[in-house]
C-alpha positions as CSV (number, residue, x, y, z in Angstrom):
1,M,41.2,-73.7,38.4
2,T,43.8,-71.9,36.3
3,S,46.3,-69.9,38.3
4,S,47.4,-66.4,37.5
5,A,50.7,-67.8,36.3
6,E,48.8,-69.8,33.7
7,L,46.9,-67.1,31.9
8,R,46.8,-68.0,28.3
9,V,47.5,-65.9,25.2
10,I,45.9,-66.9,22.0
11,T,48.0,-67.1,18.9
12,A,46.8,-67.9,15.4
13,S,48.4,-68.8,12.1
14,G,47.3,-67.9,8.6
15,D,46.5,-71.5,7.6
16,G,43.5,-71.8,9.8
17,S,45.2,-73.6,12.7
18,E,45.1,-71.9,16.1
19,A,46.6,-72.5,19.5
20,V,46.4,-71.0,22.9
21,I,49.9,-70.8,24.4
22,C,50.1,-70.5,28.2
23,A,52.0,-67.5,29.3
24,E,54.3,-69.5,31.6
25,T,53.6,-73.1,30.5
26,T,53.8,-75.1,27.3
27,A,50.2,-76.2,27.3
28,F,48.2,-75.7,24.1
29,E,44.5,-75.4,23.5
30,A,42.6,-75.0,20.3
31,V,40.6,-71.8,19.6
32,S,38.9,-70.5,16.5
33,A,40.2,-67.5,14.6
34,A,36.6,-66.9,13.8
35,E,36.0,-66.2,17.5
36,I,38.7,-63.6,17.4
37,R,37.2,-61.9,14.4
38,K,33.8,-62.1,16.1
39,E,35.2,-60.3,19.1
40,V,36.6,-57.6,16.8
41,Q,33.1,-57.0,15.4
42,R,31.6,-56.9,18.8
43,I,34.1,-54.2,19.8
44,L,33.5,-52.2,16.6
45,C,29.7,-52.3,16.9
46,S,29.6,-51.2,20.5
47,A,28.7,-47.7,21.4
48,Q,31.2,-48.0,24.3
49,F,34.1,-48.3,21.9
50,N,34.8,-44.6,21.6
51,A,37.5,-44.8,18.9
52,S,38.0,-42.8,15.7
53,E,37.4,-44.3,12.3
54,R,41.2,-44.7,11.7
55,N,41.7,-46.3,15.1
56,R,39.0,-48.8,14.1
57,R,41.0,-49.5,11.0
58,F,44.1,-49.7,13.1
59,L,42.5,-52.4,15.3
60,E,41.2,-54.5,12.3
61,Y,44.6,-54.2,10.5
62,V,46.8,-55.4,13.4
63,V,44.4,-58.3,14.3
64,E,44.2,-59.5,10.7
65,E,48.0,-59.3,10.3
66,K,48.4,-61.3,13.5
67,L,45.9,-63.9,12.3
68,A,47.7,-64.1,9.0
69,G,51.0,-64.9,10.8
70,R,52.6,-61.6,9.8
71,S,53.3,-60.2,13.3
72,E,56.8,-59.1,12.2
73,R,55.2,-56.6,9.8
74,I,53.2,-54.9,12.5
75,K,55.5,-51.9,12.8
76,A,55.0,-48.1,13.0
77,Y,56.0,-47.7,9.3
78,T,53.6,-50.2,7.9
79,I,50.7,-49.0,10.1
80,A,51.3,-45.4,9.1
81,T,51.5,-46.1,5.4
82,V,48.8,-48.8,5.1
83,V,46.3,-47.6,7.7
84,F,46.9,-43.9,8.1
85,G,47.8,-43.1,4.5
86,R,51.2,-41.6,5.2
87,G,53.7,-41.5,2.3
88,V,56.6,-43.8,1.6
89,H,59.0,-41.3,3.3
90,F,57.2,-41.6,6.6
91,D,59.7,-41.4,9.5
92,P,58.3,-42.6,12.9
93,Q,61.0,-40.6,14.7
94,Q,59.7,-37.4,13.3
95,D,56.0,-38.2,13.1
96,P,54.5,-39.7,16.3
97,V,51.1,-40.4,14.8
98,V,51.3,-44.2,15.3
99,R,52.4,-43.9,19.0
100,M,49.6,-41.4,19.7
101,E,46.9,-43.4,18.0
102,A,48.1,-46.6,19.8
103,R,47.7,-44.9,23.1
104,R,44.1,-43.9,22.2
105,L,43.3,-47.4,21.0
106,R,44.6,-48.9,24.2
107,R,42.4,-46.6,26.2
108,S,39.4,-47.2,24.0
109,L,39.8,-51.0,24.5
110,E,40.2,-50.6,28.2
111,R,37.0,-48.6,28.4
112,F,35.2,-51.1,26.2
113,Y,36.1,-54.1,28.5
114,L,35.2,-52.1,31.6
115,T,31.8,-51.1,30.3
116,E,30.8,-54.1,28.2
117,G,32.5,-56.8,30.3
118,E,33.8,-60.2,29.2
119,H,31.0,-61.8,27.1
120,G,33.2,-63.7,24.6
121,P,35.9,-66.3,24.8
122,V,38.6,-63.8,23.7
123,R,39.9,-60.5,25.1
124,I,42.0,-58.3,22.7
125,T,44.8,-56.0,24.0
126,V,47.6,-54.1,22.4
127,P,50.4,-54.1,25.0
128,K,52.6,-51.1,25.5
129,G,56.0,-51.1,23.8
130,G,54.6,-52.4,20.4
131,Y,51.6,-52.7,18.2
132,V,51.2,-56.5,17.9
133,P,47.8,-57.5,19.5
134,E,47.4,-60.2,22.1
135,F,44.3,-62.4,22.4
136,H,43.6,-63.4,26.0
137,D,41.4,-66.3,27.1
138,S,38.5,-64.6,28.9
139,M,37.6,-67.7,30.8
140,A,41.2,-68.1,32.1
141,L,41.1,-64.4,33.2
142,A,37.9,-64.9,35.0
143,E,39.0,-68.1,36.7
144,A,42.2,-66.3,37.9
145,G,40.0,-63.6,39.4
146,V,41.6,-60.8,37.5
147,E,38.8,-59.7,35.2
148,N,37.9,-56.6,37.2
149,S,41.4,-55.5,38.0
150,S,42.5,-55.7,34.4
151,A,39.5,-53.9,33.2
152,A,39.6,-51.2,35.8
153,P,40.5,-47.7,34.8
154,H,43.4,-47.8,37.4
155,S,45.7,-49.5,34.9
156,S,47.2,-46.0,35.0
157,D,47.2,-45.0,38.7
158,Y,46.8,-41.4,38.0
159,V,43.1,-41.8,37.0
160,A,40.3,-41.1,39.4
161,S,37.0,-42.6,38.0
162,V,33.6,-41.0,38.4
163,L,30.3,-42.6,37.7
164,V,27.6,-40.0,36.7
165,K,24.2,-41.4,37.6
166,Q,21.0,-40.2,36.1
167,F,19.5,-37.5,38.5
168,E,16.2,-38.6,40.0
169,V,13.1,-36.7,38.9
170,E,10.8,-35.1,41.4
171,G,7.3,-34.0,40.5
172,D,5.7,-33.7,37.1
173,Q,8.5,-33.3,34.5
174,S,6.5,-33.9,31.4
175,I,7.2,-30.4,30.1
176,F,11.0,-30.9,30.4
177,L,11.1,-34.6,29.8
178,S,14.7,-34.8,28.4
179,Y,16.1,-32.0,30.6
180,G,17.6,-34.3,33.1
181,H,19.3,-36.4,30.4
182,G,20.8,-33.3,29.0
183,L,22.1,-32.2,32.4
184,T,23.7,-35.6,32.9
185,R,25.3,-35.5,29.5
186,Q,26.7,-32.0,30.1
187,L,28.2,-33.1,33.4
188,M,29.9,-36.0,31.7
189,I,31.2,-33.8,28.9
190,G,32.6,-31.3,31.3
191,L,34.2,-33.9,33.5
192,C,35.8,-35.6,30.5
193,R,37.8,-32.5,29.8
194,Y,40.0,-33.2,32.8
195,P,42.5,-35.9,31.8
196,H,43.0,-37.1,35.4
197,L,39.3,-38.3,35.4
198,C,37.9,-41.4,33.9
199,V,34.2,-40.7,33.5
200,F,31.3,-43.2,33.0
201,G,27.6,-42.9,32.6
202,S,25.0,-45.4,33.8
203,R,22.7,-47.5,31.6
204,S,19.7,-45.4,32.6
205,H,20.7,-42.4,30.4
206,S,22.4,-44.2,27.5
207,P,20.4,-43.6,24.3
208,S,22.0,-46.7,22.8
209,G,21.1,-49.0,25.7
210,L,24.6,-50.3,25.6
211,A,26.1,-48.3,28.5
212,L,27.8,-49.9,31.4
213,D,26.0,-51.9,34.1
214,E,26.4,-50.0,37.4
215,S,26.5,-53.2,39.4
216,T,29.4,-54.4,37.2
217,L,31.3,-51.2,38.0
218,L,30.6,-51.1,41.7
219,A,31.3,-54.8,42.2
220,G,35.0,-54.2,41.7
221,P,37.6,-51.5,42.3
222,N,36.6,-49.6,39.2
223,V,34.8,-46.5,40.5
224,D,36.2,-44.0,43.0
225,Y,33.3,-41.5,43.1
226,I,29.6,-41.4,42.2
227,L,27.9,-38.1,41.2
228,T,24.2,-38.3,41.7
229,G,21.3,-36.1,42.8
230,S,17.8,-35.0,42.0
231,K,16.1,-32.3,39.9
232,A,12.7,-30.7,39.9
233,V,11.0,-27.9,37.8
234,A,8.3,-26.0,39.5
235,A,6.8,-22.5,39.1
236,G,9.3,-21.7,36.4
237,R,12.3,-22.5,38.6
238,L,14.8,-25.3,38.3
239,H,15.8,-27.0,41.6
240,V,18.9,-29.4,41.5
241,D,20.4,-31.2,44.4
242,A,23.9,-32.7,43.6
243,V,25.9,-35.1,45.8
244,L,29.3,-36.6,45.3
245,L,29.8,-40.0,47.1
246,E,32.9,-42.0,47.8
247,A,32.0,-45.2,46.0
248,R,33.8,-47.6,48.3
249,T,32.2,-46.4,51.5
250,G,29.1,-44.5,50.3
251,R,30.3,-41.5,52.4
252,V,29.0,-38.1,51.2
253,L,32.0,-35.9,50.3
254,W,30.1,-32.9,48.9
255,G,26.6,-31.8,48.4
256,Q,24.9,-28.6,47.3
257,N,21.5,-27.3,46.4
258,F,21.0,-25.1,43.3
259,E,18.0,-23.0,42.2
260,R,17.7,-21.2,38.9
261,E,15.0,-19.3,37.2
262,L,13.9,-20.8,33.9
263,Q,12.9,-19.0,30.8
264,P,11.9,-21.0,27.8
265,K,14.4,-19.3,25.5
266,G,17.3,-19.7,27.9
267,I,16.6,-23.1,29.4
268,L,19.5,-24.8,27.8
269,N,21.9,-22.0,28.9
270,V,20.7,-22.4,32.5
271,R,21.3,-26.2,32.3
272,D,24.8,-25.9,30.8
273,D,25.9,-23.1,33.2
274,L,24.7,-25.2,36.1
275,A,26.6,-28.3,34.8
276,N,29.7,-26.3,34.3
277,L,29.5,-24.9,37.9
278,I,29.2,-28.5,39.3
279,V,32.1,-29.7,37.1
280,R,34.4,-26.9,38.2
281,T,33.5,-27.4,41.9
282,L,34.4,-31.1,41.6
283,A,37.2,-31.5,39.0
284,Q,39.5,-28.6,38.8
285,P,42.6,-28.2,41.0
286,F,41.7,-27.3,44.5
287,G,38.3,-28.8,43.9
288,V,36.5,-31.5,45.9
289,I,38.1,-34.5,44.2
290,F,41.6,-33.1,44.5
291,D,41.1,-32.2,48.1
292,H,39.9,-35.7,48.9
293,R,42.8,-37.4,47.1
294,A,45.2,-35.0,48.9
295,R,43.9,-36.1,52.3
296,Q,44.3,-39.7,51.3
297,A,47.9,-39.2,50.2
298,V,48.9,-37.7,53.6
299,G,51.4,-39.9,55.3
300,R,51.9,-42.2,52.4
301,E,55.5,-43.0,51.8
302,R,57.0,-41.6,48.5
303,P,57.6,-45.0,46.8
304,A,53.9,-45.8,47.3
305,L,52.6,-42.6,45.7
306,T,50.5,-43.1,42.6
307,T,50.9,-40.7,39.7
308,F,47.7,-39.1,40.7
309,D,49.1,-38.6,44.2
310,C,52.2,-36.9,42.7
311,M,49.9,-34.5,40.8
312,V,48.1,-33.8,44.0
313,L,51.5,-32.9,45.6
314,F,52.0,-30.5,42.6
315,H,48.8,-28.7,43.3
316,Q,49.5,-28.5,47.0
317,Y,52.8,-26.8,46.1
318,R,50.9,-24.4,43.7
319,R,48.7,-23.4,46.7
320,S,51.7,-22.1,48.6
321,Y,54.8,-22.1,46.3
322,R,56.9,-23.3,49.2
323,R,60.4,-24.5,48.3
324,K,60.1,-27.7,50.2
325,L,56.9,-28.7,48.5
326,Y,58.5,-27.7,45.1
327,W,61.2,-30.3,45.5
328,S,58.9,-33.0,46.8
329,A,56.5,-32.5,43.9
330,R,59.3,-32.4,41.3
331,E,61.1,-35.5,42.6
332,S,57.8,-37.4,42.8
333,L,56.7,-36.4,39.3
334,E,60.1,-37.3,37.8
335,R,59.6,-40.8,39.1
336,A,56.0,-40.8,37.9
337,V,56.8,-39.9,34.3
338,A,59.6,-42.4,34.2
339,S,57.2,-45.2,35.2
340,D,54.0,-44.0,33.6
341,S,54.8,-42.6,30.2
342,D,51.1,-42.3,29.1
343,C,50.1,-39.7,31.7
344,A,49.9,-36.3,29.8
345,E,48.9,-34.4,32.9
346,A,52.0,-35.6,34.8
347,F,54.3,-34.3,32.1
348,A,52.4,-31.0,32.0
349,C,52.7,-30.6,35.8
350,L,56.4,-31.4,35.6
351,S,56.8,-28.8,32.9
352,H,55.2,-26.2,35.2
353,L,57.7,-27.1,37.9
354,Y,60.7,-26.6,35.5
355,T,59.2,-23.2,34.5
356,D,58.9,-22.2,38.2
357,G,62.4,-23.5,38.8
358,H,63.9,-20.7,36.8
359,R,61.1,-18.2,37.3
360,F,61.2,-18.2,41.1
361,G,64.8,-19.2,41.5
362,L,63.7,-22.5,43.1
363,A,66.3,-24.4,41.2
364,S,69.0,-21.7,41.1
365,E,71.8,-24.2,41.0
366,E,70.6,-25.4,37.6
367,P,71.2,-23.4,34.3
368,S,68.1,-21.4,33.4
369,D,68.4,-22.3,29.7
370,G,68.3,-26.0,30.7
371,L,65.3,-25.5,32.9
372,R,63.4,-23.6,30.1
373,Q,64.3,-26.2,27.5
374,R,63.2,-29.0,29.7
375,A,59.9,-27.2,30.5
376,T,59.2,-26.8,26.8
377,A,60.1,-30.5,26.0
378,L,57.8,-31.8,28.7
379,A,54.9,-29.6,27.5
380,H,55.3,-30.9,24.0
381,K,55.4,-34.5,25.3
382,A,52.1,-33.8,27.1
383,I,50.5,-32.5,23.9
384,E,51.8,-35.5,22.0
385,I,50.2,-37.9,24.5
386,A,46.9,-36.0,24.8
387,P,46.5,-33.5,21.9
388,D,42.8,-32.9,22.9
389,S,43.6,-32.0,26.5
390,S,44.3,-28.5,27.7
391,C,47.0,-29.4,30.2
392,G,49.9,-29.6,27.7
393,Y,49.0,-26.4,25.9
394,H,48.7,-24.6,29.3
395,A,52.2,-25.7,30.3
396,L,53.6,-24.8,26.9
397,G,52.0,-21.3,27.1
398,L,53.8,-20.7,30.4
399,A,57.1,-22.1,29.1
400,Y,57.0,-19.8,26.1
401,W,55.9,-16.8,28.2
402,F,59.1,-17.0,30.3
403,Q,61.1,-17.4,27.2
404,Q,59.7,-14.1,26.1
405,D,57.9,-15.6,23.1
406,V,54.7,-13.8,23.6
407,E,52.9,-14.7,20.4
408,A,53.5,-18.4,20.9
409,S,52.6,-18.2,24.5
410,L,49.3,-16.5,23.9
411,R,48.5,-18.9,21.1
412,A,49.1,-22.0,23.2
413,T,47.2,-20.7,26.3
414,Q,44.2,-19.7,24.2
415,T,44.2,-23.2,22.7
416,A,44.2,-24.6,26.3
417,L,41.2,-22.5,27.3
418,A,39.3,-23.4,24.1
419,L,39.9,-27.1,24.9
420,N,38.6,-26.7,28.5
421,T,36.5,-23.6,29.1
422,N,36.1,-24.6,32.8
423,A,39.9,-24.4,33.5
424,A,40.1,-21.5,35.9
425,E,43.9,-21.7,36.2
426,V,44.2,-21.3,32.4
427,A,41.8,-18.4,32.3
428,A,43.7,-16.8,35.2
429,D,47.1,-17.1,33.4
430,L,45.7,-15.8,30.1
431,G,44.0,-12.9,31.9
432,L,47.3,-12.0,33.8
433,H,49.3,-12.1,30.6
434,W,46.9,-9.8,28.8
435,S,47.0,-7.4,31.8
436,L,50.9,-7.5,31.8
437,L,50.7,-6.5,28.1
438,G,48.3,-3.7,28.9
439,V,45.4,-5.2,26.9
440,W,42.8,-4.7,29.6
441,E,39.8,-5.2,27.3
442,R,40.9,-8.9,27.0
443,A,42.3,-9.2,30.5
444,L,39.4,-8.0,32.7
445,P,36.6,-10.3,31.3
446,L,38.8,-13.3,32.0
447,L,40.0,-12.2,35.5
448,D,36.4,-11.2,36.5
449,N,35.2,-14.6,35.5
450,V,37.9,-16.6,37.4
451,S,36.4,-16.0,40.8
452,L,33.1,-17.4,39.6
453,M,34.9,-20.4,38.1
454,N,36.9,-21.2,41.2
455,P,36.6,-19.3,44.5
456,V,40.0,-20.7,45.5
457,H,41.6,-18.9,42.6
458,G,45.2,-18.7,43.7
459,A,48.0,-16.2,43.0
460,T,47.7,-15.6,39.3
461,H,44.1,-14.2,39.3
462,C,44.9,-11.9,42.2
463,A,48.0,-10.6,40.6
464,G,46.1,-9.6,37.5
465,L,43.4,-7.8,39.5
466,C,46.0,-6.1,41.7
467,L,47.7,-4.6,38.6
468,D,44.3,-3.4,37.2
469,H,43.5,-1.7,40.5
470,F,47.1,-0.3,40.7
471,V,47.0,1.3,37.2
472,A,43.6,2.7,37.9
473,E,44.9,4.1,41.3
474,R,42.5,2.1,43.3
475,F,45.2,1.3,45.8
476,E,43.0,-0.1,48.6
477,Q,41.6,-2.7,46.2
478,A,45.1,-3.4,44.8
479,L,46.3,-4.1,48.3
480,A,43.3,-6.4,49.0
481,S,44.1,-8.4,45.9
482,A,47.9,-8.5,46.7
483,R,47.2,-9.9,50.1
484,E,45.4,-12.9,48.6
485,I,48.6,-14.0,46.9
486,P,50.6,-16.8,48.7
487,L,53.3,-15.0,50.7
488,P,56.3,-17.2,49.7
489,V,56.0,-15.8,46.2
490,A,58.3,-12.8,45.7
491,Y,56.0,-11.0,43.3
492,G,53.2,-11.2,45.9
493,H,55.3,-9.1,48.3
494,A,56.2,-6.8,45.4
495,L,52.6,-6.1,44.6
496,R,51.9,-5.6,48.3
497,A,54.8,-3.1,48.5
498,I,53.7,-1.0,45.6
499,S,50.1,-0.8,46.9
500,L,51.2,0.1,50.4
501,V,53.7,2.8,49.3
502,R,51.0,4.5,47.2
503,L,48.7,4.5,50.2
504,D,51.6,6.2,52.1
505,R,52.0,3.2,54.4
506,R,55.7,3.3,54.0
507,E,56.7,1.2,57.1
508,E,54.5,-1.6,55.9
509,A,55.9,-1.2,52.4
510,A,59.4,-1.5,53.7
511,D,58.4,-4.7,55.5
512,A,57.2,-6.1,52.2
513,V,60.5,-5.3,50.6
514,R,62.3,-7.1,53.4
515,C,60.1,-10.1,52.8
516,I,61.2,-10.1,49.1
517,L,64.9,-10.2,50.1
518,D,64.2,-12.8,52.8
519,I,63.0,-15.2,50.2
520,D,66.4,-15.1,48.5
521,S,69.0,-12.3,48.7
522,Q,70.0,-13.2,45.2
523,Y,66.5,-13.7,43.9
524,G,66.9,-13.2,40.2
525,E,68.3,-9.7,40.8
526,D,65.0,-8.4,39.6
527,V,61.4,-8.7,40.6
528,L,59.9,-7.2,37.4
529,P,61.0,-9.9,35.0
530,D,59.7,-12.4,37.5
531,L,56.3,-10.7,37.5
532,G,56.1,-10.2,33.7
533,G,58.6,-12.7,32.3
534,G,60.2,-9.8,30.5
535,N,57.0,-9.0,28.7
536,L,55.6,-6.1,30.7
537,H,54.1,-3.1,29.0
538,P,56.6,-0.3,29.2
539,D,54.3,2.1,31.1
540,L,53.3,-0.6,33.6
541,A,57.0,-1.5,34.1
542,D,57.8,2.2,34.8
543,R,55.0,2.6,37.3
544,V,55.9,-0.6,39.2
545,A,59.6,0.1,39.2
546,E,59.0,3.6,40.5
547,A,56.8,2.4,43.3
548,L,59.3,-0.4,44.3
549,G,62.0,2.3,44.5
550,D,59.8,4.4,46.7
551,A,59.1,1.4,48.9
552,G,62.9,1.0,49.4
553,L,64.0,-1.7,47.0
554,A,67.4,-0.6,45.8
555,R,67.5,0.6,42.2
556,E,70.1,-1.9,41.1
557,R,67.8,-4.7,42.2
558,H,65.0,-3.7,39.8
559,S,66.7,-2.2,36.8
560,Y,64.5,-3.2,33.9
561,A,64.9,-3.1,30.2
562,L,61.7,-1.4,29.1
563,G,59.7,-2.7,26.2
564,S,59.1,-1.1,22.9
565,A,58.5,2.7,22.9
566,T,55.8,2.0,20.3
567,A,53.7,0.0,22.7
568,P,50.1,1.3,23.1
569,K,49.3,3.7,25.9
570,L,48.6,1.8,29.1
571,R,45.6,3.8,30.1
């Protein structure tokens, strides 16, 4: 049997001669270039190779160049000009198109070999750090016992993988024959919008018949979670039972029953709304999958943390905004992005931390300009890696907001929400920003929907609702919303103080002011810019500043440069 130290890499020359060079030996073995080309065609014809047309050309080009003995020509410039149609003045330092497409091609190949398995003598990869393909001997891989591990989605440790099985049908479903298939597809589409998840569907609902074999997935360390359940339509009502299982143990991690009334004209809306509800419950921060991974990471030593574990630490910090968790998450994510440069979400999470560093004074020993610049650069890196993911645009929107670039911030955050309409944290931030600007007709629909999207909605959503109630002089409701904001956040105490003082509960308001100062006696010198990033509507800034003064916060601590006098009336 071939040892793992003898895994062979196939090379080929343009004159028709081929050889298999052992990775760590000098042994040679003949192999046909025709078999390599046959493998390329198998990849291109597979429904599981989810690559764009130009990435398909990318694969064909680099393989043919390698077979022709022209590996030295496989560079970013030649790929961009020959495959992607860039001009002769293409500069790979200014245009990252080849790097971005190479990342996508690697992921598409990884998914293909996971779902289709090793059915030919050759396995094609494009190693990181370059664009020259390698042709691996599939038999040697199998003999070495590494087929599953190399095909697993955990080549990047941040990925949690979910197998979505076809929901079982109960009763006579002839009227809604394809309804269950549509529900499963919507679940897969929704889950795929979260970059930390690697999503697979079972053969039973693949229209092409080429989907992955569940037994292949479950035989190795490829799947973390299984989403399954049953559905029934009876008496004009849809009944769905959904269950999330831990694949390794079969343990039920979550289960819920859903019942909805069906109307023929609205049946697809009911299906899609239900799928989105399940997706949000499972996939978003503070959801079932994150909570499970967070419990798994407890007690794990820092060097052993995966990139996904580091992101879990980030979301744990975001639940409480505690300084100790801030530094744990930031240090872990710094190591993660250094070792895993393909994880867009890790870069986005780190961008959020740099924004929080200057926003909350959590990194007060570092220059604010440097923190803001680093936050912006990290967000742009996340977008470069995953331009179709919401995470980078969300981070960029917050970075711009606290640089007082309102237009760019709103544009980026709206893009993030368009890319993932289930992202409650994005909707909450966008709703808060519209409320701080006094654009309530845009703010309130977003804020009202966040609690439906994620019951554990966090500080941002509550801050927006608190301000709405405060401006409308519904001070009891404002106080209730303020109390749901994590206490270590200064603006949570500020919102509590302004609500209490307007309820004439001055002693409690004074306690809230003391809490603000206890966080940091030098905390930014100002609570209002912290709350609004310097972008508050002038009337709102006036009302909040006056209430803070009445609560006992010294005037010099909340002097605020009001916005434009031409801003629209608040209410």
